[in-house]
Biopython code that builds the backbone (N, CA, C, O; Angstrom):
import numpy as np
from Bio.PDB.StructureBuilder import StructureBuilder

atoms = [
    (1, "MET", "N", (87.607, -114.340, 174.416)),
    (1, "MET", "CA", (87.530, -114.916, 172.830)),
    (1, "MET", "C", (86.213, -115.980, 172.776)),
    (1, "MET", "O", (86.317, -117.042, 173.390)),
    (2, "ARG", "N", (85.094, -115.705, 172.101)),
    (2, "ARG", "CA", (84.180, -116.337, 172.286)),
    (2, "ARG", "C", (83.670, -117.407, 171.073)),
    (2, "ARG", "O", (83.266, -116.981, 169.991)),
    (3, "LYS", "N", (83.724, -118.506, 171.319)),
    (3, "LYS", "CA", (83.301, -119.183, 170.040)),
    (3, "LYS", "C", (82.106, -119.286, 169.549)),
    (3, "LYS", "O", (81.125, -119.228, 170.289)),
    (4, "LYS", "N", (81.991, -119.472, 168.082)),
    (4, "LYS", "CA", (80.906, -119.284, 167.503)),
    (4, "LYS", "C", (79.890, -120.629, 167.857)),
    (4, "LYS", "O", (80.471, -121.715, 167.854)),
    (5, "ILE", "N", (78.566, -120.635, 168.131)),
    (5, "ILE", "CA", (77.736, -121.352, 168.348)),
    (5, "ILE", "C", (77.407, -122.111, 166.836)),
    (5, "ILE", "O", (77.158, -121.512, 165.789)),
    (6, "ASN", "N", (77.483, -123.681, 167.035)),
    (6, "ASN", "CA", (77.056, -124.743, 166.282)),
    (6, "ASN", "C", (75.843, -125.055, 166.582)),
    (6, "ASN", "O", (75.414, -125.915, 167.352)),
    (7, "TRP", "N", (75.182, -124.116, 165.762)),
    (7, "TRP", "CA", (73.729, -124.317, 165.287)),
    (7, "TRP", "C", (72.900, -125.833, 165.327)),
    (7, "TRP", "O", (71.844, -126.119, 165.892)),
    (8, "LYS", "N", (73.745, -126.609, 164.563)),
    (8, "LYS", "CA", (73.848, -127.970, 164.193)),
    (8, "LYS", "C", (73.475, -128.848, 165.552)),
    (8, "LYS", "O", (72.494, -129.551, 165.796)),
    (9, "VAL", "N", (74.597, -128.539, 166.301)),
    (9, "VAL", "CA", (74.649, -129.539, 167.466)),
    (9, "VAL", "C", (73.620, -129.034, 168.431)),
    (9, "VAL", "O", (72.919, -129.886, 168.976)),
    (10, "VAL", "N", (73.394, -127.555, 168.773)),
    (10, "VAL", "CA", (72.268, -127.476, 169.437)),
    (10, "VAL", "C", (70.853, -127.901, 169.050)),
    (10, "VAL", "O", (70.091, -128.297, 169.933)),
    (11, "ILE", "N", (70.430, -127.834, 167.674)),
    (11, "ILE", "CA", (69.547, -128.766, 167.237)),
    (11, "ILE", "C", (69.313, -130.053, 167.509)),
    (11, "ILE", "O", (68.325, -130.487, 168.102)),
    (12, "TYR", "N", (70.097, -130.590, 167.139)),
    (12, "TYR", "CA", (70.483, -132.143, 167.548)),
    (12, "TYR", "C", (70.330, -132.160, 168.743)),
    (12, "TYR", "O", (69.460, -132.982, 169.030)),
    (13, "SER", "N", (70.891, -131.476, 169.928)),
    (13, "SER", "CA", (70.710, -131.923, 171.297)),
    (13, "SER", "C", (69.131, -131.575, 171.807)),
    (13, "SER", "O", (68.513, -132.320, 172.568)),
    (14, "VAL", "N", (68.567, -130.270, 171.237)),
    (14, "VAL", "CA", (66.899, -130.281, 171.467)),
    (14, "VAL", "C", (66.441, -131.669, 170.847)),
    (14, "VAL", "O", (66.007, -132.452, 171.691)),
    (15, "ILE", "N", (66.450, -132.078, 169.677)),
    (15, "ILE", "CA", (65.967, -133.174, 169.534)),
    (15, "ILE", "C", (66.241, -134.213, 170.188)),
    (15, "ILE", "O", (65.254, -134.926, 170.372)),
    (16, "ALA", "N", (67.122, -134.563, 170.586)),
    (16, "ALA", "CA", (67.640, -135.798, 171.350)),
    (16, "ALA", "C", (66.710, -135.620, 172.490)),
    (16, "ALA", "O", (65.835, -136.455, 172.720)),
    (17, "LEU", "N", (66.902, -134.387, 173.325)),
    (17, "LEU", "CA", (66.154, -134.169, 174.307)),
    (17, "LEU", "C", (64.512, -134.670, 174.360)),
    (17, "LEU", "O", (63.846, -135.216, 175.240)),
    (18, "GLY", "N", (64.239, -134.263, 173.136)),
    (18, "GLY", "CA", (62.627, -134.607, 172.874)),
    (18, "GLY", "C", (62.321, -136.185, 172.941)),
    (18, "GLY", "O", (61.534, -136.747, 173.703)),
    (19, "PHE", "N", (63.187, -136.790, 171.896)),
    (19, "PHE", "CA", (63.312, -138.159, 171.990)),
    (19, "PHE", "C", (63.480, -139.141, 173.312)),
    (19, "PHE", "O", (63.014, -140.276, 173.406)),
    (20, "LEU", "N", (64.276, -138.419, 174.337)),
    (20, "LEU", "CA", (64.118, -138.741, 175.779)),
    (20, "LEU", "C", (62.922, -138.688, 176.405)),
    (20, "LEU", "O", (62.524, -139.608, 177.120)),
    (21, "VAL", "N", (62.167, -137.467, 176.158)),
    (21, "VAL", "CA", (61.112, -137.371, 176.978)),
    (21, "VAL", "C", (59.843, -138.223, 176.316)),
    (21, "VAL", "O", (58.832, -138.425, 176.988)),
    (22, "LEU", "N", (59.977, -138.742, 174.855)),
    (22, "LEU", "CA", (59.176, -139.469, 174.516)),
    (22, "LEU", "C", (59.607, -140.757, 175.098)),
    (22, "LEU", "O", (58.622, -141.374, 175.501)),
    (23, "THR", "N", (60.609, -141.329, 175.272)),
    (23, "THR", "CA", (61.027, -142.566, 175.629)),
    (23, "THR", "C", (60.413, -142.924, 177.054)),
    (23, "THR", "O", (60.127, -144.086, 177.342)),
    (24, "PHE", "N", (60.238, -141.921, 177.877)),
    (24, "PHE", "CA", (59.706, -141.913, 179.130)),
    (24, "PHE", "C", (58.437, -142.093, 179.078)),
    (24, "PHE", "O", (57.955, -143.138, 179.516)),
    (25, "THR", "N", (57.801, -141.288, 178.634)),
    (25, "THR", "CA", (56.486, -141.226, 178.467)),
    (25, "THR", "C", (55.602, -141.685, 177.763)),
    (25, "THR", "O", (54.432, -141.695, 178.145)),
    (26, "VAL", "N", (56.102, -142.304, 176.227)),
    (26, "VAL", "CA", (55.527, -143.245, 175.413)),
    (26, "VAL", "C", (55.761, -144.470, 175.480)),
    (26, "VAL", "O", (55.045, -145.276, 176.073)),
    (27, "ASP", "N", (57.028, -144.792, 174.737)),
    (27, "ASP", "CA", (57.575, -145.987, 174.706)),
    (27, "ASP", "C", (59.230, -146.001, 174.503)),
    (27, "ASP", "O", (59.827, -145.111, 173.897)),
    (28, "TRP", "N", (59.755, -146.951, 175.001)),
    (28, "TRP", "CA", (61.125, -146.903, 175.175)),
    (28, "TRP", "C", (61.986, -146.761, 173.794)),
    (28, "TRP", "O", (62.998, -146.071, 173.671)),
    (29, "ILE", "N", (61.243, -147.727, 172.565)),
    (29, "ILE", "CA", (61.663, -147.530, 171.718)),
    (29, "ILE", "C", (62.312, -146.399, 170.999)),
    (29, "ILE", "O", (63.039, -146.602, 170.026)),
    (30, "PHE", "N", (61.989, -144.884, 171.595)),
    (30, "PHE", "CA", (62.524, -143.792, 171.049)),
    (30, "PHE", "C", (64.297, -143.627, 171.587)),
    (30, "PHE", "O", (65.087, -142.715, 171.342)),
    (31, "ILE", "N", (64.438, -144.549, 172.171)),
    (31, "ILE", "CA", (65.890, -144.354, 172.814)),
    (31, "ILE", "C", (66.799, -144.343, 171.590)),
    (31, "ILE", "O", (67.925, -143.856, 171.487)),
    (32, "ILE", "N", (66.046, -145.001, 170.667)),
    (32, "ILE", "CA", (67.197, -145.440, 169.367)),
    (32, "ILE", "C", (67.355, -143.882, 168.689)),
    (32, "ILE", "O", (68.482, -143.454, 168.441)),
    (33, "GLY", "N", (66.421, -143.259, 168.476)),
    (33, "GLY", "CA", (66.327, -141.842, 167.737)),
    (33, "GLY", "C", (67.660, -141.064, 168.809)),
    (33, "GLY", "O", (68.698, -140.658, 168.288)),
    (34, "ALA", "N", (67.415, -140.957, 170.298)),
    (34, "ALA", "CA", (68.414, -140.375, 170.914)),
    (34, "ALA", "C", (69.917, -140.743, 170.828)),
    (34, "ALA", "O", (70.855, -139.947, 170.789)),
    (35, "VAL", "N", (69.984, -142.340, 170.800)),
    (35, "VAL", "CA", (71.183, -142.682, 170.413)),
    (35, "VAL", "C", (71.833, -142.115, 169.256)),
    (35, "VAL", "O", (72.933, -141.568, 169.328)),
    (36, "ILE", "N", (71.059, -142.256, 168.014)),
    (36, "ILE", "CA", (71.376, -141.848, 166.632)),
    (36, "ILE", "C", (71.966, -140.442, 166.975)),
    (36, "ILE", "O", (73.161, -140.147, 166.993)),
    (37, "LEU", "N", (70.940, -139.659, 167.234)),
    (37, "LEU", "CA", (71.523, -138.089, 167.370)),
    (37, "LEU", "C", (72.559, -137.807, 168.292)),
    (37, "LEU", "O", (73.202, -136.759, 168.234)),
    (38, "MET", "N", (72.800, -138.892, 169.339)),
    (38, "MET", "CA", (73.929, -138.437, 169.840)),
    (38, "MET", "C", (75.534, -138.931, 169.226)),
    (38, "MET", "O", (76.583, -138.324, 169.443)),
    (39, "ILE", "N", (75.392, -140.072, 168.491)),
    (39, "ILE", "CA", (76.251, -140.475, 167.625)),
    (39, "ILE", "C", (76.677, -138.998, 166.432)),
    (39, "ILE", "O", (77.793, -138.600, 166.097)),
    (40, "LEU", "N", (75.575, -138.580, 166.111)),
    (40, "LEU", "CA", (75.509, -137.613, 164.940)),
    (40, "LEU", "C", (76.358, -136.063, 165.675)),
    (40, "LEU", "O", (77.129, -135.307, 165.082)),
    (41, "ASN", "N", (75.896, -135.977, 167.069)),
    (41, "ASN", "CA", (76.537, -135.045, 167.450)),
    (41, "ASN", "C", (77.991, -134.998, 168.119)),
    (41, "ASN", "O", (78.617, -133.988, 168.441)),
    (42, "GLN", "N", (78.315, -136.125, 168.228)),
    (42, "GLN", "CA", (79.973, -136.504, 168.476)),
    (42, "GLN", "C", (80.483, -136.386, 167.357)),
    (42, "GLN", "O", (81.434, -135.608, 167.435)),
    (43, "ARG", "N", (80.311, -136.827, 166.185)),
    (43, "ARG", "CA", (80.627, -136.790, 164.996)),
    (43, "ARG", "C", (80.737, -135.167, 164.624)),
    (43, "ARG", "O", (81.766, -134.833, 164.037)),
    (44, "GLU", "N", (80.015, -134.412, 164.842)),
    (44, "GLU", "CA", (80.012, -132.963, 164.479)),
    (44, "GLU", "C", (80.752, -132.486, 165.677)),
    (44, "GLU", "O", (81.303, -131.554, 165.092)),
    (45, "LEU", "N", (81.036, -132.426, 166.453)),
    (45, "LEU", "CA", (81.836, -131.959, 167.511)),
    (45, "LEU", "C", (83.227, -132.567, 167.168)),
    (45, "LEU", "O", (83.987, -131.601, 167.236)),
    (46, "MET", "N", (83.751, -133.359, 166.928)),
    (46, "MET", "CA", (84.954, -134.144, 166.343)),
    (46, "MET", "C", (85.585, -133.508, 165.130)),
    (46, "MET", "O", (86.792, -133.451, 164.895)),
    (47, "LYS", "N", (84.556, -133.019, 164.360)),
    (47, "LYS", "CA", (84.847, -132.230, 162.830)),
    (47, "LYS", "C", (85.942, -131.035, 163.171)),
    (47, "LYS", "O", (86.931, -130.791, 162.481)),
    (48, "GLU", "N", (85.578, -130.387, 164.304)),
    (48, "GLU", "CA", (86.023, -129.350, 164.455)),
    (48, "GLU", "C", (87.219, -129.454, 164.870)),
    (48, "GLU", "O", (87.885, -128.444, 165.097)),
]
sb = StructureBuilder()
sb.init_structure("model")
sb.init_model(0)
sb.init_chain("A")
sb.init_seg("    ")
for serial, (resi, resn, name, xyz) in enumerate(atoms, 1):
    if name == "N":
        sb.init_residue(resn, " ", resi, " ")
    sb.init_atom(name, np.array(xyz, "f"), 0.0, 1.0, " ", f" {name:<3s}", serial, name[0])
structure = sb.get_structure()
């Protein structure tokens, strides 16, 4: 039985990966965006 893909979680994860890339290439402050998206992702996953 396959579970339905949660697109909100997928999009949050891709954006968070983008923030991580920006953290290592541009400036360390972008890690804040990745942490916020990680918290939102966790909240979305716990809702199910």
